[in-house]
N, C-alpha and C positions, 0 to 999 in steps of 0.2 A: 233689522234681522235679515239673514241670508236664507235662501231657499235650500233646504237640505236635499242633497242628492239621494235618490232612492237606489242608485246602483251600488256605490261603495265597493267596487271590485278592483279599482286601480288605486293602489295605496302607496303613500309615501311613509316610510318607516323612520322613526326617531329613536336613537339609542342613547339615552343619557348615561353619563359615566363620570366618576370622580377623577381625581388627579391621576396622571399616567395615561398610557394608551388604552383605548377601549378593548374590551374582551371580545376577541374574534369569535370564540365559540358561542358566546351569548348572542352576538349579532346574528350568526347563522341560524341559531335555534329560533330566534324571533322571526326571521324570514321564513323558516319552515312553518312556524305557527300561522303566519299570515297566509301562506300558500295552502295550508291545511284547511283554513277557513274559506278558501275559494277566491282569495284576492291575488291579483298579480302585483308584483313589486315594481313600482315605477322608479323609486329611488330610495336610498338609505342614507340618512344623515346622522352623524354623531353630534352630541351636545355635551360639552364638558360643563359640569355643574358643581362648583365648589360650595355654593350656598343656594339651595333651591329658592326660586322666587315663589312666595306663598300664593301669588295670584295666577301665575302662568307657568310655573316650574322653570322655564327657560327665560333668558334675558331678552330685551327688546331687539338687540342685534341679531340674535339667533332666530327670533320670530320672523324678522324680515327675510332672512336667508331661507327659512322654511317656506314662507309665502312665495318667494320667487321660484324656488325649486318645484313647488306644487303647480304653479302656473306654467312653468316650462315643460313639465312632464305630463301635465293633464291629469294629475292625481285628484280624485274626488273624495278621498278618505285619508285621514292622518291616523296612523297607529303609533302609540307611544309605549315603549317597553318600560313602563313604570306604573305604579298604582296611583293614579291621579285622584286628587280630592274632587268632589262635585263642583266646587267653585273653579278649580283649575281647568276642568274639562269644559265648563261653560264658557269661560273666558277665552280659552284657546279656540273654541268653535267660532266665537264672535269675531276674534281678530284674524283668524285664518280663513274664515268664511267657508269652512268645510266641516264635515262630520269628524269628530275626534273620538277614538276609542282607545282606552288604556289596556294594559296587559290582562287585567282581570276580565274586562269586557270581552276581549278577544278569545280567551280560553272558554268563557261561558258560551260564546257563540259557536265555537267548535263542538262543545259538548251538546248543545242543542241540536246540531246537525247529526251527531253520531248516535244519540239515544234512540233505541229501538223498542225496548220493552216498556210496558206501562209504568213500571217502577222507575226506570231510568228517566223517562220523560217527566215524571213527577219531581224527581230529585233535581233535574236541571231547571225546571220552572221555579222550584222553591229557591234555588240559588240565584236565579236571575231576578226574581222579585225582591229578594233581600238586597241585591246590588242596586236595583232600581229605586228602592225605598229611600236611599240616601241622595238620589238625584232628582227627586220631584221638586220642581221649582215653580215660581209663580208665573207660569206660562199663561195663566188665565186672569191676570190682574185687571184686564179690561172689564171683567165681570165683578162688580163690587159686591160686598156682602149684602145679601137680600134680606131685608128686614120686614117685608110685608108692606101693605099700603095699597098702591094702585093695582088695578086688574092686570094680571100677567106678571107682576113683580113680587107676589107673595111667594116666598121660598122657604127653605129649611133653616135659614139663618146661619149659613156657613158658606165660605168661599168655595170655588171650584177646587182649589188646592186641598182644602180640608176634606172635601168629598172624595177626591182621588186617594188621599191618604187613608181614609176610612175604608174605602172599597178594597184597597191594596192589602190592608191589615186583615180584612175579613177573608180574602183569598189566601193569604199566608196561613191563617189558622185552619182553613179547610184543607189545604195541601198537607199541613203538618199532621192533621188527624188521619188522613188517608195513608200517609207514609208510615205513621205509627202502626196502623193495621197491617201494612205490608211487612213491616219489620217483625211483628209478632209471628206472621206466617213463615217468614224466612228463618226465624229463630227456632220454630217448631221443626222445620225441615233439617236444620243443622243438628238439633237434638236427636232426630231420628237417625242421622248419619253417625252421630256419636255413639248411639246405642248399638249400632252395627259392629262396633269394636274395630272398624277399619281406621288406620291412621289417616289423618287429614293433612293434605299438602296444598299450599297455595302458591301460585306463581306471582311474583312481584318483580318490579324493576322499573327503570326509567322508560318513558314512553318510546315506542318504536325500537325496543331492544330485541323484539322477536318472540315475545311471550306467546302470542296466539299461534304462531307457526310451530313453536315447540310443543304447545298444548295439543295441536292437531297431530303432530308427529308421534307423540307418546300415547294418545288415546284413540287415534283413528277418527276423531271427530271432524267436523267441517266448520269450526268457528271462524268468523270473518277475520281475515288477516290481510293487511295491506301495508305498503311502505309509506306510511303517513302517521302523524302524531295522533294519539288518542283514537286509534282504529277500533279499540274495544272499550265499551263502557259497561255493558251488561255482563255480570259474571256467568260463566258456564261451568258446570260441575260434571265430571265423568269419573268412572272407576277405571283404574289402570292395574295391569298385572306386573308384579315385580318378582324377582327371584326370592322365593321363600314366602310369598304372600301377595296381598293386594293392598291398594290404598285408594283414597278418594282425592282427585286432583281438581283444583278450582283455578280458573283463569280470571284475573282481576284487572281493574282499570290501571293504566300506566300512570306513573308519577312524573312530575316535572319540578324543576326548582321554582320556589315561590308559588306553589300551588295555592290558589285563592282559598282563604279560610271558609268562605261560603260553600265551596265545593266539598271541602273536607267534612264540614258539618252535614251538608245535605246527603252525602254519599256514605254516611256512617254505617248503614245496614250493608251496603255493598262491601265496604272496606272491612267489615267484621269477618268476612270470609278469610281474610289474612290474619286478623287478630285472634281468631279461634282455632287456627291451624296448629298441628303438632310440629310442622316443619315448613319453612319458607324456602322455595327455590328462587333465589335472587338472580334474575336473568340480566346479564350485562352484554352490551354490544362490544365484542372483543376488538373490533376495528375502530372504536371511538377513541380519538387521541386523548380525551380527557375522561377515560372510563373510571379512574379512581375517584375523580371528583363526582361523577355520576353516582357511584356506589355510596359516597358520603351523603349525597342529597337524598337518595332513597332511604338510607338509614335514618335520616332526620325526620322524614315523613312517617316512617314506621314508628318512630318514637312518639310522634304526635298522636297517632291513633292507638297507642298502647300495645304495639307489637314489637317494640324495640328489643325485648329480651328473648324472643323466640329463637330457637336454633335455626341456622341458615346453611344452605348449600349454595355456594356461588357457582353459577353456570355461565361460562364465557361463550356466548353464541356468535355465529357468523364468522367462524375461524377461516372459512373459505375466502374471506375478504382481507385477511391479514397479509402483510408483506412476507413472502417466504424467508426473508433474511432475518426474521425475528427469532432466531435460535430454535427453530422447529416448533414454535408456538401454534403453527397452522395445522399441526397433527392432533387428532383427538388424544386426550390423556386425562388421567385422574391424579390430581396433586393432593397429598395428605400432609400438610405442614405440621410441625410439632406444635406450633402456636397459630391461632387464627382459624379461619373457616376453611373447610375442604373445598377444592375447586375442580370442576370438570369442564373440559374444553370440547365444544361440539359445534356442529353446523346443522341446525334443525331443517334448513332448506334442503340440504343434500343428504340428510339422514346420517351424518357422520357422528360417531361417538354416542349414539343413543343407548347402546347396550352398556357402555361404561356408565352412563348416567343412571340407568335402571339399577345396576349393581351398587353404585354409590348411594342411591336412595335407600335400597334395602340395608346397606351397611349402616347408614346414619340412623335409620328407623329401627335398627336391630331386629330384622325379620328372620333371624335364625330360628330353626325349628327344633322341637323336641319330639321324639317318637318312642313308642313303647306300649307296654300293657298297663292299663289303669283299672283299679277296682273302685267301684262306687257303691255305697250303701243304697238301699231302696229309698231312703229319705232324701237323697240328692237328685231328685227329679229335675229341679231347675237347672242344676249344673249339667246334667245329662242332656237336657234340651238345648242348652247353650252350645255344647260341643257339637251337636248335630247342626245347629244354625251356622256355626263356623265352618262346617264341612270337614271337621277334624276326625270324625269316626271312620275308620277303615273296616272294622269288623266288630261284632259284639255278640255276647251270650248273656242270658239272664237266668238267674236261679233265685232261691228263697233269700239269699244273702244280698242280692243286688245285681249290679251289672259288671261284666268283665269286658273291657273295651280295648281294642287296638286303636291308638290315636296317633295323629301326626298333626301338630299345630305350631303356630309361630310362638316363640318364647314370649314376645310382647303380649300376645293374647293369653298365654298361660299365666303370666305374672298378674294380669288383671283378674283372671278367674281365681287365682290363688288367694286373693283378698276377700272373696265372696264366700257365701255359705257352702260348707263342705269342700272348699277349695284346697284344704290341707291334703286331700287325696293326691294332689298334683305334686307334692313335695318330692317324692322319689325321682320323678322324671326331671324336675328342675335341678335337683342336686346333682344328678348324673350328668346334666349338661353344663354344670358349673354356673348356673344362672342365678343362684341365690347369694353369691359372694358379696354383692353390693346391696342386697335386698333382705338382710337379716331381720330388718324391722317388720317385715311381713310375718 
């Protein structure tokens, strides 16, 4: 057995690929992942794999090349952009005499560094332990099963491996229970926001697309934003003002291709901010040469978490980094195609196009207003209270017949109230605004 290095900061990267040239974008992303984890890239090797070796993934010739490159570069860590089986990982470590980490392990390590909240740390630990559970090996085989007998040898009757597995399973159950409690609390908070009648918007997108920078620009918050992968893990929620009304905006964790299933499962409560939204702002790095591929990858993850059918507004961020020769695409604008999702081009860093974005959000959410006089009977106390909660009452009088109100409220709010008790009183205002054309069922 080799002595595992505890440094693991000087890494040699292996990029497996099938027939044809390797994907340059995938290689660069993997290098960015390594650097985000705190590693320096000593070398990057590609490995064509037509038929994966079940024992080591790569063939013996490539193994010798990797070993020589690691020796020459002084790399003390091997990172493989592939989901290795536990056996492949062990065999590679033995043959290369260095610590080996696959793509899943690398992303889990980044998440463990980024998690700040108690919930985020619990989620990461749960994902790490699930990953570790498949990699427990007989590292304690020198300790035979203790069956009792001589003094000092009477034991529980199980090997150290079995003890480790039992303790790990117990910890997994504890973490799951704690996360279930946190999810109940988060669900209660989401329900409270839903009762406020404010539309819910969630920022989603590929990691490092600029979601947190855009979130800060729209809300005036100070959420952590950095030019690195997975800078944000813990969701932040703020209220934003839009033309015609307000909304609740949530910043969420970034996505990446082949996001480990352990993370998708562990972060289900965090990702539910996106799943329960009324609208998704899908943030795209406009300067990314494969941005369309990134859009498809995010859509795939959204489908996995049950948010694939939610309405989206595509926001192409970082237009200040575009080549000016791209037909004026570096200028802020709002595209409304006849088919497909509306698109807004902005630079959150420079504050370009933010007013266009707010207008587009109000347009998609249909924050048009209705205003006028409203008569409510005395029995409509609940509706009267809701109108005050929404800040829609501009003036009012009260007599024995009830209330006479001067109101100004968003059509979306008016339609929700229309379905409730005594909501029929809103019909004249909604009809005057032409808002009941598609809502006759109410």
